[in-house]
N, CA, C and O of each residue as an XYZ file, in Angstrom:
224
protein
N     -58.973   -123.951    107.913
C     -58.255   -125.253    107.983
C     -58.922   -126.278    107.038
O     -58.274   -126.791    106.127
N     -60.171   -126.562    107.252
C     -60.862   -127.572    106.601
C     -60.891   -127.223    104.963
O     -60.817   -128.186    104.200
N     -60.979   -126.117    104.499
C     -60.777   -125.847    103.143
C     -59.499   -126.285    102.680
O     -59.334   -127.130    101.800
N     -58.466   -125.593    103.396
C     -57.063   -126.066    103.282
C     -56.798   -127.505    102.736
O     -56.289   -127.830    101.664
N     -57.270   -128.274    103.741
C     -57.317   -129.780    103.699
C     -57.893   -130.446    102.639
O     -57.355   -131.403    102.082
N     -59.076   -129.936    102.305
C     -59.973   -130.392    101.104
C     -59.147   -130.051     99.772
O     -58.944   -130.880     98.885
N     -58.678   -128.667     99.744
C     -57.904   -128.435     98.405
C     -56.714   -129.266     98.117
O     -56.528   -129.694     96.977
N     -55.902   -129.517     99.084
C     -54.970   -130.395     99.250
C     -55.335   -131.773     98.622
O     -54.782   -132.231     97.622
N     -56.303   -132.362     99.306
C     -56.732   -133.579     98.711
C     -57.348   -133.484     97.344
O     -57.215   -134.461     96.606
N     -58.005   -132.430     96.910
C     -58.451   -132.538     95.570
C     -57.224   -132.363     94.583
O     -57.116   -133.113     93.613
N     -56.377   -131.445     94.820
C     -55.472   -130.870     93.825
C     -54.334   -131.686     93.918
O     -53.487   -131.486     93.047
N     -54.079   -132.620     94.813
C     -52.510   -133.405     94.836
C     -52.947   -134.791     95.161
O     -53.270   -135.101     96.307
N     -52.962   -135.685     94.095
C     -53.298   -137.054     94.228
C     -52.513   -137.839     95.344
O     -52.939   -138.669     96.147
N     -51.177   -137.312     95.155
C     -50.273   -138.204     95.897
C     -50.664   -137.909     97.630
O     -50.374   -138.660     98.562
N     -51.258   -136.847     97.698
C     -51.412   -136.534     99.286
C     -52.763   -136.900     99.587
O     -53.069   -136.721    100.766
N     -53.724   -137.400     98.782
C     -55.147   -137.484     98.623
C     -55.522   -138.612     99.849
O     -56.492   -138.417    100.581
N     -54.927   -139.430     99.948
C     -55.100   -140.726    101.194
C     -54.799   -140.109    102.447
O     -55.464   -140.315    103.462
N     -53.739   -139.302    102.385
C     -53.605   -138.677    103.946
C     -54.562   -137.760    104.084
O     -55.241   -137.884    105.103
N     -54.843   -136.808    103.315
C     -55.973   -135.692    103.479
C     -57.097   -136.318    103.798
O     -57.833   -135.666    104.539
N     -57.544   -137.569    103.422
C     -58.676   -138.180    103.860
C     -58.680   -138.661    105.143
O     -59.585   -138.545    105.969
N     -57.688   -139.171    105.260
C     -57.290   -139.726    106.807
C     -57.431   -138.805    107.759
O     -58.209   -139.060    108.679
N     -56.718   -137.549    107.745
C     -56.831   -136.492    108.557
C     -58.175   -135.970    108.571
O     -58.448   -135.415    109.636
N     -59.151   -135.980    107.662
C     -60.289   -135.410    107.722
C     -61.139   -136.310    108.495
O     -62.017   -135.817    109.203
N     -60.969   -137.649    108.436
C     -61.873   -138.737    109.007
C     -61.727   -138.388    110.522
O     -62.641   -138.106    111.297
N     -60.108   -138.482    110.840
C     -59.551   -138.161    112.203
C     -60.133   -137.221    112.810
O     -60.798   -137.435    113.823
N     -59.962   -135.926    112.244
C     -60.546   -134.795    112.971
C     -62.064   -134.531    113.050
O     -62.537   -133.985    114.047
N     -62.857   -134.924    111.976
C     -64.229   -135.228    112.095
C     -64.649   -133.801    111.947
O     -65.803   -133.613    112.334
N     -64.026   -132.742    111.493
C     -64.464   -131.359    111.373
C     -65.697   -131.427    110.477
O     -65.662   -132.075    109.431
N     -66.861   -130.723    110.898
C     -68.117   -130.469    109.957
C     -68.620   -131.823    109.659
O     -69.480   -131.926    108.784
N     -68.195   -132.876    110.273
C     -68.846   -134.205    109.706
C     -70.460   -134.163    109.920
O     -71.142   -134.880    109.188
N     -71.047   -133.408    110.828
C     -72.529   -133.309    110.980
C     -73.134   -132.049    110.475
O     -74.343   -131.822    110.520
N     -72.338   -131.329    110.047
C     -72.797   -130.259    109.145
C     -74.156   -130.315    108.195
O     -74.029   -130.898    107.118
N     -75.139   -129.882    108.448
C     -76.382   -130.063    107.546
C     -76.200   -129.435    106.106
O     -76.014   -128.224    105.996
N     -76.253   -130.225    105.058
C     -75.767   -129.757    103.707
C     -77.281   -129.916    103.077
O     -77.831   -130.989    103.319
N     -78.007   -128.950    102.292
C     -79.070   -128.928    101.792
C     -78.959   -129.930    100.610
O     -77.894   -130.302    100.115
N     -80.252   -130.332    100.207
C     -80.363   -131.557     98.910
C     -79.607   -130.660     97.781
O     -79.753   -129.491     97.422
N     -78.669   -131.794     97.347
C     -77.934   -131.053     95.793
C     -76.868   -130.423     96.115
O     -76.239   -129.835     95.235
N     -76.404   -130.411     97.544
C     -75.183   -129.626     97.824
C     -73.925   -130.601     98.518
O     -74.098   -131.619     99.188
N     -73.004   -130.155     98.255
C     -71.743   -131.152     98.769
C     -71.465   -130.709    100.098
O     -71.284   -129.522    100.369
N     -71.429   -131.578    100.880
C     -71.009   -131.493    102.338
C     -69.724   -131.058    102.514
O     -68.801   -131.500    101.829
N     -69.525   -129.948    103.662
C     -68.248   -129.297    103.688
C     -67.128   -130.432    104.652
O     -65.964   -130.184    104.968
N     -67.802   -131.509    104.916
C     -66.839   -132.486    105.590
C     -65.834   -132.905    104.504
O     -66.148   -133.341    103.397
N     -64.449   -132.697    105.014
C     -63.330   -132.914    103.928
C     -63.439   -134.072    103.215
O     -63.290   -134.064    101.993
N     -63.741   -135.312    103.977
C     -63.573   -136.634    102.924
C     -64.730   -136.498    101.920
O     -64.513   -136.878    100.769
N     -65.916   -136.004    102.230
C     -67.003   -136.109    101.414
C     -66.657   -135.270    100.180
O     -66.698   -135.680     99.020
N     -66.250   -133.829    100.654
C     -65.805   -132.784     99.563
C     -64.936   -133.341     98.525
O     -65.141   -133.267     97.314
N     -63.722   -134.032     99.240
C     -62.614   -134.501     98.433
C     -63.206   -135.484     97.200
O     -62.975   -135.363     95.997
N     -64.024   -136.472     97.853
C     -64.345   -137.429     97.104
C     -65.392   -137.009     95.980
O     -65.407   -137.619     94.910
N     -66.167   -136.079     96.208
C     -67.188   -135.365     95.288
C     -66.258   -134.698     94.232
O     -66.242   -135.146     93.085
N     -65.538   -133.711     94.566
C     -64.571   -132.791     93.648
C     -63.914   -133.782     92.645
O     -63.992   -133.603     91.429
N     -63.229   -134.893     93.238
C     -62.421   -135.505     92.356
C     -63.284   -136.359     91.243
O     -62.827   -136.641     90.135
N     -64.526   -136.708     91.674
C     -65.465   -137.404     90.825
C     -65.860   -136.518     89.978
O     -66.240   -136.966     88.896
N     -65.890   -135.430     90.121
C     -66.388   -134.378     89.134
C     -65.193   -134.146     88.281
O     -65.454   -133.717     87.157
N     -64.074   -134.314     88.535
C     -62.950   -134.184     87.606
C     -62.659   -135.356     86.849
O     -61.886   -135.379     85.892
N     -63.300   -136.337     87.301
C     -63.130   -137.649     86.250
C     -61.806   -138.447     87.033
O     -61.090   -139.235     86.416
N     -61.643   -138.179     88.197
C     -60.361   -138.941     88.620
C     -60.892   -139.516     89.959
O     -60.165   -140.219     90.660
């Protein structure tokens, strides 16, 4: 479910805001430890990082 939410937020700009809201509300993997240099699997962080890498 988390991966699906992140992909929707990454690939569909019109739905990005809603995906970020849902991710924040659910809080799934919010406290998941991510090694240095890796992107957190917490959907709002993941979405923001992937979108920034795409230049958007």
